[in-house]
MARLO-251215 format. One record per residue (C-alpha): residue number from 1; residue in three letters; chain; z, y, x. Coordinates in pm, whole numbers, plus 50000, padded with zeros to 5 digits. Example, Ala and Ser with C-alpha at 12.3 -4.5 7.8 and 13.67 -1.06 7.14 Angstrom:
2
REC   n res chain    zz    yy    xx
REC   1 ALA     A 50780 49550 51230
REC   2 SER     A 50714 49894 51367
//
This chain:
260
REC   n res chain    zz    yy    xx
REC   1 UNK     A 63213 51871 64247
REC   2 UNK     A 63485 51978 64026
REC   3 UNK     A 63820 51786 64043
REC   4 UNK     A 64039 51704 63729
REC   5 UNK     A 64386 51589 63759
REC   6 UNK     A 64472 51295 63528
REC   7 UNK     A 64832 51190 63470
REC   8 UNK     A 64894 50835 63358
REC   9 UNK     A 65165 50572 63422
REC  10 UNK     A 65187 50302 63693
REC  11 UNK     A 65212 50044 63420
REC  12 UNK     A 64948 49754 63425
REC  13 UNK     A 64782 49871 63112
REC  14 UNK     A 64704 50213 63248
REC  15 UNK     A 64605 50109 63605
REC  16 UNK     A 64389 49835 63440
REC  17 UNK     A 64220 50071 63209
REC  18 UNK     A 64173 50372 63442
REC  19 UNK     A 64099 50196 63764
REC  20 UNK     A 63724 50244 63733
REC  21 UNK     A 63763 50608 63657
REC  22 UNK     A 64001 50674 63938
REC  23 UNK     A 63784 50493 64186
REC  24 UNK     A 63447 50653 64088
REC  25 UNK     A 63310 50337 63940
REC  26 UNK     A 63192 50505 63629
REC  27 UNK     A 62959 50813 63583
REC  28 UNK     A 63134 51147 63565
REC  29 UNK     A 63045 51509 63640
REC  30 UNK     A 63380 51554 63821
REC  31 UNK     A 63620 51375 64051
REC  32 UNK     A 63956 51240 63928
REC  33 UNK     A 64284 51295 64110
REC  34 UNK     A 64516 51053 63968
REC  35 UNK     A 64893 51130 63923
REC  36 UNK     A 65100 50830 63836
REC  37 UNK     A 65428 50902 63667
REC  38 UNK     A 65667 50757 63411
REC  39 UNK     A 65556 50826 63050
REC  40 UNK     A 65856 51056 62982
REC  41 UNK     A 65784 51252 63288
REC  42 UNK     A 65434 51300 63172
REC  43 UNK     A 65571 51406 62833
REC  44 UNK     A 65787 51662 63000
REC  45 UNK     A 65510 51794 63235
REC  46 UNK     A 65297 51843 62948
REC  47 UNK     A 65509 52132 62823
REC  48 UNK     A 65378 52333 63124
REC  49 UNK     A 65017 52200 63100
REC  50 UNK     A 65054 52035 63437
REC  51 UNK     A 64734 51811 63425
REC  52 UNK     A 64385 51848 63303
REC  53 UNK     A 64406 51505 63146
REC  54 UNK     A 64729 51317 63065
REC  55 UNK     A 64872 51034 62886
REC  56 UNK     A 65124 51134 62626
REC  57 UNK     A 65362 50959 62378
REC  58 UNK     A 65256 51013 62023
REC  59 UNK     A 65619 51106 61977
REC  60 UNK     A 65555 51415 62206
REC  61 UNK     A 65232 51539 62027
REC  62 UNK     A 65404 51770 61794
REC  63 UNK     A 65581 51958 62074
REC  64 UNK     A 65276 52010 62297
REC  65 UNK     A 64998 52027 62035
REC  66 UNK     A 64914 52384 62135
REC  67 UNK     A 64847 52279 62504
REC  68 UNK     A 64669 51943 62453
REC  69 UNK     A 64387 51786 62238
REC  70 UNK     A 64391 51417 62170
REC  71 UNK     A 64079 51224 62299
REC  72 UNK     A 63949 50927 62095
REC  73 UNK     A 63954 50684 62405
REC  74 UNK     A 64226 50537 62625
REC  75 UNK     A 64501 50513 62367
REC  76 UNK     A 64766 50261 62337
REC  77 UNK     A 64831 50144 61990
REC  78 UNK     A 64796 49826 61790
REC  79 UNK     A 64975 49555 61618
REC  80 UNK     A 65271 49379 61769
REC  81 UNK     A 65307 49638 62033
REC  82 UNK     A 65620 49822 61922
REC  83 UNK     A 65937 49895 62117
REC  84 UNK     A 66237 49665 62075
REC  85 UNK     A 66616 49735 62045
REC  86 UNK     A 66821 49485 62240
REC  87 UNK     A 67188 49422 62286
REC  88 UNK     A 67408 49153 62450
REC  89 UNK     A 67493 48973 62133
REC  90 UNK     A 67330 48926 61787
REC  91 UNK     A 67431 49230 61578
REC  92 UNK     A 67261 49445 61310
REC  93 UNK     A 67067 49762 61388
REC  94 UNK     A 67340 49973 61233
REC  95 UNK     A 67606 49814 61450
REC  96 UNK     A 67388 49830 61769
REC  97 UNK     A 67319 50208 61741
REC  98 UNK     A 67686 50287 61647
REC  99 UNK     A 67776 50291 62016
REC 100 UNK     A 67604 50402 62333
REC 101 UNK     A 67229 50343 62318
REC 102 UNK     A 66997 50383 62629
REC 103 UNK     A 66657 50533 62553
REC 104 UNK     A 66348 50578 62777
REC 105 UNK     A 66330 50944 62677
REC 106 UNK     A 66367 51177 62382
REC 107 UNK     A 65992 51243 62352
REC 108 UNK     A 65881 50889 62363
REC 109 UNK     A 65733 50727 62051
REC 110 UNK     A 65995 50460 62095
REC 111 UNK     A 66277 50718 62028
REC 112 UNK     A 66094 50862 61743
REC 113 UNK     A 66057 50526 61572
REC 114 UNK     A 66431 50446 61646
REC 115 UNK     A 66535 50771 61468
REC 116 UNK     A 66320 50699 61172
REC 117 UNK     A 66461 50344 61141
REC 118 UNK     A 66825 50438 61225
REC 119 UNK     A 66898 50809 61154
REC 120 UNK     A 67265 50782 61226
REC 121 UNK     A 67261 50722 61606
REC 122 UNK     A 67566 50715 61819
REC 123 UNK     A 67569 50830 62181
REC 124 UNK     A 67220 50842 62339
REC 125 UNK     A 67178 50809 62703
REC 126 UNK     A 66832 50878 62867
REC 127 UNK     A 66738 50634 63149
REC 128 UNK     A 66406 50551 63304
REC 129 UNK     A 66253 50264 63104
REC 130 UNK     A 66296 50018 63388
REC 131 UNK     A 66669 50084 63421
REC 132 UNK     A 66751 50004 63072
REC 133 UNK     A 66786 49626 63060
REC 134 UNK     A 67018 49633 63354
REC 135 UNK     A 67237 49903 63180
REC 136 UNK     A 67265 49685 62864
REC 137 UNK     A 67327 49372 63072
REC 138 UNK     A 67617 49528 63261
REC 139 UNK     A 67782 49693 62960
REC 140 UNK     A 67710 50051 63074
REC 141 UNK     A 67559 50090 62734
REC 142 UNK     A 67587 49888 62408
REC 143 UNK     A 67229 49859 62324
REC 144 UNK     A 66889 49961 62469
REC 145 UNK     A 66561 50075 62341
REC 146 UNK     A 66295 49911 62552
REC 147 UNK     A 65929 49952 62614
REC 148 UNK     A 65653 49833 62842
REC 149 UNK     A 65700 49502 63012
REC 150 UNK     A 66073 49490 62932
REC 151 UNK     A 65974 49334 62596
REC 152 UNK     A 65871 49028 62782
REC 153 UNK     A 66176 49006 63013
REC 154 UNK     A 66484 49096 62820
REC 155 UNK     A 66580 48732 62760
REC 156 UNK     A 66601 48693 63140
REC 157 UNK     A 66894 48939 63128
REC 158 UNK     A 67074 48732 62873
REC 159 UNK     A 66997 48992 62600
REC 160 UNK     A 66900 48937 62227
REC 161 UNK     A 66643 49131 62019
REC 162 UNK     A 66807 49350 61750
REC 163 UNK     A 66501 49475 61591
REC 164 UNK     A 66126 49491 61671
REC 165 UNK     A 66051 49877 61567
REC 166 UNK     A 65685 49792 61577
REC 167 UNK     A 65735 49522 61304
REC 168 UNK     A 65949 49776 61107
REC 169 UNK     A 65684 50046 61133
REC 170 UNK     A 65407 49809 61027
REC 171 UNK     A 65611 49683 60735
REC 172 UNK     A 65678 50032 60620
REC 173 UNK     A 65327 50177 60670
REC 174 UNK     A 65076 49887 60699
REC 175 UNK     A 64939 50080 60991
REC 176 UNK     A 64909 49992 61357
REC 177 UNK     A 65185 50125 61587
REC 178 UNK     A 65067 50441 61760
REC 179 UNK     A 65237 50445 62107
REC 180 UNK     A 65042 50695 62316
REC 181 UNK     A 64718 50867 62359
REC 182 UNK     A 64502 51044 62625
REC 183 UNK     A 64487 51408 62597
REC 184 UNK     A 64287 51697 62747
REC 185 UNK     A 64425 52033 62805
REC 186 UNK     A 64330 52268 62529
REC 187 UNK     A 64174 52532 62763
REC 188 UNK     A 63927 52273 62895
REC 189 UNK     A 63563 52361 62788
REC 190 UNK     A 63401 52144 62532
REC 191 UNK     A 63136 52000 62772
REC 192 UNK     A 63404 51890 63021
REC 193 UNK     A 63621 51756 62737
REC 194 UNK     A 63320 51539 62611
REC 195 UNK     A 63238 51423 62953
REC 196 UNK     A 63593 51326 63011
REC 197 UNK     A 63613 51130 62684
REC 198 UNK     A 63290 50938 62777
REC 199 UNK     A 63414 50861 63132
REC 200 UNK     A 63752 50734 62992
REC 201 UNK     A 63568 50499 62736
REC 202 UNK     A 63337 50393 63020
REC 203 UNK     A 63640 50304 63231
REC 204 UNK     A 63816 50092 62958
REC 205 UNK     A 63487 49917 62895
REC 206 UNK     A 63438 49864 63267
REC 207 UNK     A 63793 49703 63274
REC 208 UNK     A 63696 49470 62983
REC 209 UNK     A 63372 49373 63160
REC 210 UNK     A 63520 49327 63502
REC 211 UNK     A 63890 49220 63438
REC 212 UNK     A 63950 49117 63805
REC 213 UNK     A 63812 49440 63962
REC 214 UNK     A 64149 49626 63916
REC 215 UNK     A 64373 49339 64028
REC 216 UNK     A 64471 49487 64368
REC 217 UNK     A 64525 49834 64217
REC 218 UNK     A 64733 49693 63922
REC 219 UNK     A 64945 49488 64147
REC 220 UNK     A 65009 49764 64395
REC 221 UNK     A 65179 49966 64114
REC 222 UNK     A 65346 49678 63940
REC 223 UNK     A 65629 49662 64182
REC 224 UNK     A 65825 49341 64108
REC 225 UNK     A 65650 49241 63796
REC 226 UNK     A 65509 48881 63794
REC 227 UNK     A 65134 48806 63755
REC 228 UNK     A 65218 48641 63413
REC 229 UNK     A 65393 48955 63287
REC 230 UNK     A 65119 49175 63414
REC 231 UNK     A 64872 48983 63222
REC 232 UNK     A 65068 48985 62911
REC 233 UNK     A 65113 49352 62937
REC 234 UNK     A 64752 49425 62973
REC 235 UNK     A 64643 49184 62689
REC 236 UNK     A 64898 49346 62455
REC 237 UNK     A 64843 49718 62512
REC 238 UNK     A 64470 49743 62608
REC 239 UNK     A 64267 49655 62293
REC 240 UNK     A 63983 49766 62074
REC 241 UNK     A 64181 50083 61990
REC 242 UNK     A 64179 50169 62366
REC 243 UNK     A 63800 50215 62336
REC 244 UNK     A 63815 50414 62017
REC 245 UNK     A 64131 50501 61822
REC 246 UNK     A 63926 50477 61499
REC 247 UNK     A 64018 50598 61154
REC 248 UNK     A 64303 50368 61113
REC 249 UNK     A 64454 50454 61434
REC 250 UNK     A 64416 50825 61357
REC 251 UNK     A 64602 50776 61017
REC 252 UNK     A 64882 50598 61202
REC 253 UNK     A 64912 50884 61455
REC 254 UNK     A 64912 51153 61165
REC 255 UNK     A 65170 50956 60985
REC 256 UNK     A 65404 50922 61285
REC 257 UNK     A 65350 51288 61391
REC 258 UNK     A 65430 51403 61037
REC 259 UNK     A 65743 51193 60977
REC 260 UNK     A 66079 51370 60995
//
């Protein structure tokens, strides 16, 4: 049986959604070899077409559009899911980005949203997403652009929210926030791509139907994340759009990719 590589993140939303596919619990005419990497590493690896299937930030789509094709299932988008800018004290966005800002990667959707909301950025420092809160807390940077579970834990570091970029996007566009999607390498044949989309959709549906089945897999990759934060993470990022991006979701993606 053919094997396909599938790059996705170790975050709870991905391990929850793709557990069934990775463990052969849904029908597919191929085996999956999961490769779990940080989202910005997946974005970078996409430039070389590293994986047959991969999660990608919508912010990275324009740069790798010739190598990958978006699939309609497995995406992360919705309402109230956007990245945040945080700082040690309450300041305006303009003040926060005037100094040193830690970001989770230049190809992330979060950074694309930040550049749209605050075009005049100061010094930008790239850090892995789970190192940003600490960098802000210790004063290594003046502000941080946070994603994933950090939106639930920043207050534990004594930090305050400067802006919710998801709220900003939704106010500006009246569209959901398009964070990431699952893409197939463009040289994949049409039959395999269609089968991959069906298998990904089936995996997400399996996760909804059997929410406890992935518990051990999710916990194994969640590091020090509490069960409560894991549950919040999954509930926020895995939703109806994960089964099918839908017309509204596609409009949101097209709008963000087209923004300059």
